[in-house]
N, C-alpha and C positions, 0 to 999 in steps of 0.2 A: 466482457470476459471477467466477471467478478472473481477476484483471487480468494479472499477469505471474508470472513467477516464472522436487572440490566445493570444493573449496577453491581458489578462484580469486581473483586479486588485484582489489581494488576499483579502479574508474576505468579499467579496460581493457576491450577487447572480450573477452567471456567466451566461449571456444570449447571445444568438447568435445575432449579429448585422445584421439585414436584410435590404437590400436596399428597402425603401418604402417611401411613402409620409409622410409629417410631422404629419398628423392626423391618421396615421396607428395605429393598435392595438399594445399593448406591445409585445416585443419579448418573445418567449417561454423561460422559465427558464430551464437551463441545470443542474446547480449545485449550491447549496446554502451552503456557509461555514461561513456566518456572524454569530458570536456568539450570537448577539442580536436576530436575526431572529430565530436561532435554540433554544435558551432558551425560546422564546415566544411559539414555537411549542411544546417544552417539557411540558410547563405548561398547554397546552391545549390538551394533550393526546398522544403526540409522544415520551414520555420518554421511556427509555429501559424497565422499569417495566411493561409497557403496554403489552409487549410480553411474560412476565414471569408470566403467571397465574394471571395477575392483582395484582401483589404484591403491597402492600400499599406504596405510594410515598409521599414525603413531598410536601409543597406548590410549590416548584420549579419544580415538576415533576420527581424528582430523588429519587430513593431508594438505600440505601447502600447495599453492597453485603451480609452482614449478613442477612438482610431482604430477599433478593433474595434467599439465600441458604435455607430458610425455605420452599420454594415451590418445588414441584416435577419437574416443568418445568426447573428451573435453575439447579437443581441437575442432571437432565438428560444430561445437557451440561457440567457442571463443573466437574462431576465425571469422564467421559472419558478423559477430558483434564488432570485432576490430575493423572489419571492412567498412561497416556503417559509420563508425567513428571517423575513419580516414576520409570517407566521402563528405562528412560534415566539414572537416578541415579544408578539403579541396574547394568546397563551395563557399567558404566564408574565410576570407583572409584575416579577419580579426580573431579567429578561433584558434586556440592552442592550449597546451598544458602549462599551467602555472599562473601566478598572480601578477608578477611584475611586467611580463611582456605582452600579455593578451587581455583585452577587455572582455572577450567571450571565452570563459574558462571551460576547457574541454575535459571530459573524462579521460584519465590516463589509462589506456588499454594495457599498459605494461603490468598493471595490477593483476590482470587475468593470468599471468605467467610468473608472478613474483614469488620468490621463496619466503618473503615476509607476509604474504597475504594468504587468506584461507576463507572458507565458507563455514559459518557456524549455524547450527540449527536454532532457529528462533521461534518456531511454532509448529505444532501438530494440530490439524483441524479435522474434525468430524464433519464431512460434507455429504451425509446421507441424503440431504435435500437435493443433491445433484443427480438423483436417480433418473430423471427424464433425459439427461444428457449421456448416460452410459447404458446402452442397451444390454440387457442381460446381467446387470450388476446393481448392487444396492448402493448407488451413488459413488462417492469418492472418499479417499483419505488424502489429505494434502500435507506435505512437509515443506516448510518454508525455511530457506537458508539465507543468511545475510553475509555479504562480503565484509571482511574485516582485515586488519593488519596489525603487526606488532614489530616495531624496530627498536633499536637502542635508544632513539630519541623520543619516540612517540608511539602510542597505540590508540587506535580508534576504529570505529566502524565506518563504512562508506555507503553512499546512497545507491545500493544495488541489492536486489533480492532475486533468488532463483526459487521457483515454486515447482516441486515435483508432485504431479497429480497422478494418483494411483487408483485404478478401478477397484471397487469394493467386491465383496464376496457375491456369489450368485444368490438370487432370491430363494426362499424356502420352497418346499414342494407345493404349498398352498398359494404361492405367488407373493407372499408378504416378505418383509425384511425384518421381521421380529428378531430373528437370531442375530443379525448384524447389530441391531439396536442394543440387544442385551450384551453383545461383545464389548460395547463401549462402557459398560458398567463395571467399575473396579470392584474387587472383592470386599473392600472396606470403604465406607462412605468418607472417612477422613483421610484417605491415602493421598499423599502429596510428596513433592520433592523426589529424592532418590528412589524411594519405594514406588512412587507413581511411574517413574521412568523405567524401572526394572519390570514392572507389570506391563507397560505398553508393549515391550518387545518380548514378553514371555510367550510360551506356547499357546496360551489362551487369550493373549492380548490382541488389540487391533493392529499392532505392528509385529505380529509373529513372523518368523522367517519366511514362511510361504506367502505372506501378504506383502513382503518386501522384495519379491522376485521381479527381475527386470521385465518379465512378461506382463506384469501388472501396470506398467507405466502407460498412462493414457497420453500424456505429453509433459514436457517441461516448458515453463514459461519464464521469461526474464523481464525484469524492469530495472532500468538504470537511468540515473540522471546523466544525460549525454553532454549537456552544456549548461552553464549558468552565467547569466549576465548580472553583475551587481547593480545595486540601486543607482550608483553613479552613472551607469550607462543607460538605465531605464528609470529615471527619477519619477516619472508619472505613474508607474506601476509599482514602484518599490522593489524593482528587480524583475528578472525573467528567467525561468528555467524550463528545460525541455527534458522529457522522459521517454526513452526508447523502449518500446514493447515488442517482444519477439516470442515465437513459439517453436518448439522442436519436438519431433516424434522419434521414438526409438526404433531403429532398424536392426532387428535381430540378426539378419543375414550378414550385414556389414559391420555390426557392433559399433555403429555410429548413430548420431542423431541427424535426421533430415529436417530442413527448414519446413515449417508447417504453417497453415493459414491461422489467423487470429479469429477466435470465436465471435461471430456476429459483428465483425468489423469490416465494413466495405472498403474496397480499393477505390478511394475517391478519385484519384487522378485517372485511373483506367476507365472507370465508369463515366466520368465527365467527357472523356475523349471518345466514348463508344455509346452513342445514343441508343441503338437497338439493345445493347446489353443492359443499360440503365432502365429502359422500358421493361425489359424482361424481369428485372429485379422488382420493380414496382408492381407489376402484375402478379408476381409470385407472392409478394407480401400482402396483397389485397385479397388473396383467397381466404374464405371464411375460416378454415382450419388454422391458417397461419396467423390471422388476426386474433383468434382465440389463444394460441400459444404466446403471441406477443403480449396480450393482456396479462397472462399469468407469469410471464418472464421465463418461459421454457422454449422460446423460439430458437430454431437452429437453421440459420441461413445456409444454403448450399455453398460449398467451397469455391465454386466457379466465380462467385462475386466477391470473394474475401481478399484482404490484404495479408501479406506476410510480415509486414513491419508497420508500426504506427507510432506516432509521436503525440504525447499529451503535454500540455503546457500549464504553467502556473506563474503568477497567482491568478485569482478571479475565476477559477473553475469553469462552470458551464456558461459564464458570461463571455468566454472566449470561443469563437466559432471553430477554432482548430479542434476543440474538444467535442464538437457536435457534427460528426461526419454525415449523418443523414440530413441534418438541416442544411448542409452544404449541397447535397445532391438533389433534394426535392423541395419545391415550394409548397406551402400549406394548401394551395388551391388544387393540388392533385389528389387530395385525400378527403375522406368523409368521416364524420363521427361514427363510432361503433355503439349503437344502442345496447344497453344492458351490460356494457363493459365496466370494469372497475378503474381503468387507467386511461381509456381512450375516448373521452367525451367530446373531443374537438380535434381538428386536424393538427393544431399546435401541440396538443397533449400526445397525440399519436407519434409525432416526430420526436417529442421529448422522451417517450418510452423507448423508441428505437435507439436514440443516443445513449440512454441509460444502460442498454444492453451491450453497447460497444466497449472495447477496451479503454479508449481514452475517456469516454463518458463516465465509465465506472471509476477509473482511477483519479478523476478530478471531481467526484461527488462526495462532499463531506469527508475528504481524505486528509492525510497528513503529507502535504507536499508531494502528491503523486503516489503515495503508498497507503495501504490499509493495515499492514502488519509489519512493524519494524523490530519488535522484540525488546526484551529487557536487557539492559546493559549488564554484562557478566562481571562479577567480582572474583577475587581469589587468584589462584595460580594460573588459570587459563582465562585471564580477564581481558576485556576490552574497555573496561570502565575507567574513566578519567573524570575527576571532579570538574564540574562546569561544562561537561560534554555528555550528559546522560539524560535519558528520557524518564519522565515520571510515569508515563503510560505506554504500554507496548503497541497500542493499536489506535485506529482512527475512531472518531465519533460514529461514523456509519457502521463499522464493525461492531462497536459496543451495542448499538440498537439491534443490529442484525442477529446477534446471538440469541435474542429472545425468540425471534421467528424460527431460527434453526432448532432451538430447543423444543418448541411446540411440535415441529415436524418429527423429530426423533421420538418424542413422547407418543405421538400418534402412531408412529411406526411399530410400537410395541403391541398394538392391538388392531390397527387398521391396515388392510392390504395395500391401499393406495392413498396416503395422506395428501391433503391439498398442497401442491407445490407453489402456490401463489407467493410472489415476493413484491411488496410495494416498491415504489420508486425510492431510490437511495436519497434523492434530494428533490422533494416535491416542489413544483413551481407555483409560486404565489401562495402566501399564507395570510391569514387575518391577524397575525400576532401583533401586539402593540409595539411601537418603535422602542428600540433599546435605549435605556437611560444612559446618558453620557457620563457614567461613572468609570472607575479605573478599568482599563482594558478595552473600552468601547471605541468604535470608530469615530474620528473627529474630522476626517478629510474625505467625505464620501465622493465617489466618482461614478461616471457612466462610461461604459466601454463602447468605443466605436470599433465595431468588429470588422475583421478581414479574415478570409480563408488562410492568408499568410500571417501567422501570429506576430511576425516581426513588425507588421504594419498596424497592429492594434494600438489604439490610443485611449488613454484614460482622461475623459473630460471632467474637470473639476466642477463639483456642485457646491452650494453654499456651505461654508465651514460650520461645524457644530461646536458650540462652546462646552468645554468639559466642566463638570460639576466640581465644586470645591474651591476654596479661596486660593490655594497655592497650586492648583492643577496646571498642567501643561499638555500641549498636543505634540506628541512625538511624530515627526513628519514622515510622510510617505517617501519623500526624496532621500531619506537616510535609512530606508529599509523597512519601514513599518507600513505595510500595504493598507491603504485606507486611513492611515493615521491611527494613533493609539493614545487614549487619555492616560496620563501618568501624573507623577508629582513626587514630592519628598516621601521617603519611607515613613509609614505611620503604623505602629504596632497595634493601634486601636481599630484600624479599618478591617472589619471581618471579611471584606471582599478582596482585599489586597494582601500582597506579601512583598517583602523587600528582596530585590534581586539586582544582579549586575547588568547594566546596559552598556554594550560595547560603544566605545568612542571610535566610530567607524573607520575614519581615515587612518588614525594611529594604529588601530588594531590590525587592519589589513596590511599596513606597511611593516608591522612587526612580523606577520606571517610571511610576507614576501621576502623578508630577510632570513627566512628559514629558522626563526627562533621557535622554541618549543611552544606548543599551544598554551600550556599552563602558564608560562611566563607572560605571553601576550594577554591572556585573560586577567592575570593579576595586575598588570601594569596599565592596561588600557580599557578599563571599564569604570563606570561610575554607578553609585547606588541609585535606585529609583523604585517607585511603587509599581508593581505588576499585578495583573489579575490572578487570583488563586484559581487552580483548576484541579479537577479529579474526574474519574469516570462519570460521576453523577453531574458534574458541572464542566462540560468540555469547553475548550477555547473556541472562539469564533473562527470562521473560515480564514485560512491563510496564516494561522498561528498554531504553535505546537506547545504541548504541556511538558515543560522541561523540569528536571529536578532542581529544587531550590533549597538553599541552606536553611535548616531549621524546620523543614516540612517533613511530615511522616511519609512512609512508603505509600505510594498511590496518590499523593498530592504534590503539586508543583506550582509553577508559575508560567503564564502564557507569554511567549516571545515569538518573534518571526522565526520560521524554521531554519533559515540560513544563518541565524546568529548562533546556531548550534553546529559545531565543527563537523560532526558526523553526518550532517544533512547537506553538505556542500562538497562538490568534487575538487575544489581548489584549496591549496594551502597545505596539502598532505605531503610529507617528505618522502 
């Protein structure tokens, strides 16, 4: 269930650069992450409240969650999420809200009804490439919102997104989607920020009022960090986090959302317990037409086999069996290579492709701690920005690369009736790339995962340690929150690969948060300077690290740190 997804500047409308004369039309917009553009769109009808029974919003287009919770529409989403969180707590005595009392830190479901919390628009995505999934429509438009809060003591975003998936316009009379592709072309090539946002929601824009009608909703999907275990609890992995994935469909009759199945995500427990149903699924998948659509990534598994809730886990992505539902269901011996395919040359590759199309497989493939789009931190009067708690890039490495493919699709749609929808694997298995040099930011404590279908039982087996390069280098350990270890050392302004940043003194920092001290105070008192790897869209961090803003770095550049060192990426410690 891919949510969103080359080298393009963060915080701007990301558009495909097409070779054309100087007087050509503007390039089609692929992804908008500029806070100014998104705030302008919110004020003109694209705020989250628009989808929640038209809950009353303020002048900036945002309604707080207490207001949303008064509507049946939001209750129909928030209540199942809260029930799932409560079920986690009942099944795990060590799970609860807060730092001081519970080693397994749980998402605080009270944020879903809090007057201090709200959902802000962090991305608008052109998903014309989703045409195979939307019969009679030219793909989708997706609006991604992120949970945030603002109190007297603190402001921050939280690790939860809501994705509103809208059906596109109907195809043209000739069966093409050229008109839809042109609709994503702004009137001026240089349009950005507020002007871009106003155009998006204008009568001619891709978010025109008729295109924001509730009848256009294909589904709403949610992704939230349900629980986080710190590295002190899971020192071999550098911590453990779980992400709850759900889907909901709009019911116009009741004006509520109904729980819906997750795209291409099998109900593993039910299928394991029902051998005939599991066999039926395998036989369906092995039909030639379905293998063809599997290869091109347009497969649509019937709903009878699908789950309505899934959990992805971090760190270590697809090395964790919990993120590979089809590998849990089927041994490779039940499959055959598919001659002539692009992604199915072996049984193992076929299962990998199936897992790639599942919700948990997608969200843990070259992602940012379970997400692909997190958005730019807002500054100004309606801000959620706090120094030391901001991202340098709004999206994952996978989404960065994926934009190029989507751009080719939209470009082709301007002239071809049916562009090739093929999508390569988000994270190809096995490459011939040379081993990474043990410079700043590299792994220095490699491990091998001993897998289990129950991610709590996964274990990281230590491999021979790697010596970091440099006379004064050190290996920051997995056991204090650096998955796989991280080469670091004293700050060195002459190192072109590194930048100076603050590294949390973990126990002191967490104790400060547990005492309900402001995040900025804890950050200022309980960090030490250290050399971190520089990052940008062109130079992403390695898996299980995030590109955070760093002092002295220009926009779009930052430093690689473990994601849970950034306050907005963890459920615990928020007041």
